[in-house]
C-alpha positions as CSV (number, residue, x, y, z in Angstrom):
1,G,86.3,116.7,123.9
2,M,87.1,113.5,122.2
3,D,85.0,110.3,121.9
4,Y,86.8,107.0,121.9
5,I,85.5,104.0,120.0
6,H,87.4,100.7,120.5
7,I,86.9,98.1,117.8
8,P,89.0,95.0,118.7
9,V,90.0,93.2,115.5
10,A,92.0,90.0,115.6
11,F,95.0,90.7,113.4
12,K,95.1,87.2,111.9
13,A,91.3,86.8,111.7
14,P,89.5,89.9,110.6
15,K,85.7,89.5,110.3
16,E,83.0,91.1,108.3
17,T,81.3,92.0,111.6
18,D,84.4,94.0,112.6
19,L,84.2,95.9,109.4
20,M,80.5,96.6,109.8
21,V,81.2,98.1,113.3
22,F,83.9,100.3,111.8
23,F,81.5,101.4,109.0
24,D,78.8,102.2,111.6
25,A,81.3,104.3,113.6
26,M,82.4,106.2,110.4
27,Q,78.7,106.8,109.4
28,V,77.7,108.0,112.9
29,N,80.7,110.4,113.0
30,A,80.5,111.6,109.4
31,G,81.3,115.3,109.2
32,R,83.4,115.2,112.4
33,K,87.2,115.2,112.6
34,M,88.3,111.6,113.3
35,L,91.6,110.0,114.3
36,V,91.7,106.3,113.4
37,H,94.6,104.3,114.8
38,C,95.9,100.8,114.8
39,A,99.1,99.4,116.2
40,A,100.1,97.6,113.0
41,N,98.5,100.1,110.6
42,I,97.4,97.4,108.3
43,R,94.0,97.0,109.9
44,V,93.2,100.7,109.8
45,A,94.5,101.1,106.3
46,A,92.4,98.2,105.1
47,F,89.3,99.3,106.9
48,I,89.6,102.9,105.7
49,G,90.3,101.6,102.2
50,L,87.3,99.4,102.2
51,Y,85.1,102.3,103.6
52,R,86.3,104.4,100.7
53,I,85.5,101.7,98.1
54,I,82.2,100.4,99.5
55,K,80.7,103.5,101.0
56,Q,82.3,106.3,99.0
57,G,82.7,104.7,95.6
58,W,86.5,105.1,95.3
59,S,88.4,102.8,93.0
60,A,90.3,100.0,94.7
61,H,93.6,101.3,93.4
62,E,93.1,104.8,94.8
63,A,91.5,103.7,98.1
64,L,94.1,101.1,99.0
65,G,97.1,103.2,98.3
66,L,97.7,103.8,102.0
67,M,97.7,100.1,102.7
68,R,100.1,99.3,99.9
69,T,102.5,101.9,101.4
70,V,102.2,100.4,104.8
71,M,102.8,96.9,103.5
72,E,105.8,98.1,101.5
73,M,107.3,99.7,104.6
74,Q,106.8,96.5,106.6
75,A,108.4,94.5,103.8
76,S,111.5,96.7,104.1
77,R,111.8,95.6,107.7
78,P,112.1,91.8,107.6
79,K,111.7,91.3,111.4
80,E,108.2,92.9,111.2
81,H,107.1,91.6,107.8
82,D,104.7,88.7,108.0
83,V,103.8,87.3,104.5
84,A,101.0,85.1,106.0
85,S,99.3,88.2,107.6
86,E,99.6,90.1,104.4
87,K,97.8,87.3,102.6
88,I,95.1,87.1,105.3
89,W,94.4,90.9,104.8
90,S,94.6,90.8,101.0
91,D,92.1,87.9,101.0
92,F,89.8,89.7,103.5
93,I,89.8,92.9,101.3
94,D,89.0,90.9,98.2
95,A,86.2,89.1,99.9
96,M,84.7,92.2,101.4
97,I,84.9,94.1,98.1
98,G,83.2,91.2,96.3
99,R,80.4,90.8,98.9
100,L,79.7,94.4,100.0
101,R,80.3,96.7,97.1
102,N,77.5,95.1,95.1
103,A,75.2,94.8,98.1
104,D,75.7,98.5,99.0
105,S,75.1,99.6,95.4
106,L,71.9,97.6,95.3
107,R,70.7,99.0,98.7
108,H,71.3,102.6,97.6
109,G,70.1,102.1,94.0
110,S,73.4,103.2,92.5
111,H,76.4,101.8,90.8
112,S,80.0,102.0,91.9
113,K,82.0,105.0,90.6
114,S,85.1,102.9,90.1
115,S,86.0,102.0,86.5
116,G,87.2,98.8,85.0
117,Q,84.4,96.6,86.3
């Protein structure tokens, strides 16, 4: 069977609590096959990227490659491209990396694996 976890995230107002619910769902289901979906793809790409950076120690460049691809695809379709939303998500990602990467490293007594810090 398949379990379904719905995490409603306001597209123009993502919150740290939304991300924490996502992180919890990923941790609880670690080792299982997962399908993560979002109508706009930016939310899921951002949350997966942040999970990889904060929980798995990936570099931001490597982890956010999917999100960059999604944003580039949207930019090529002017009707769907929303520069304001792109900024909201970029700012959210920067804020979460700044707040949570260091906190997670301190909690687990380790340092991030990413370089260039």
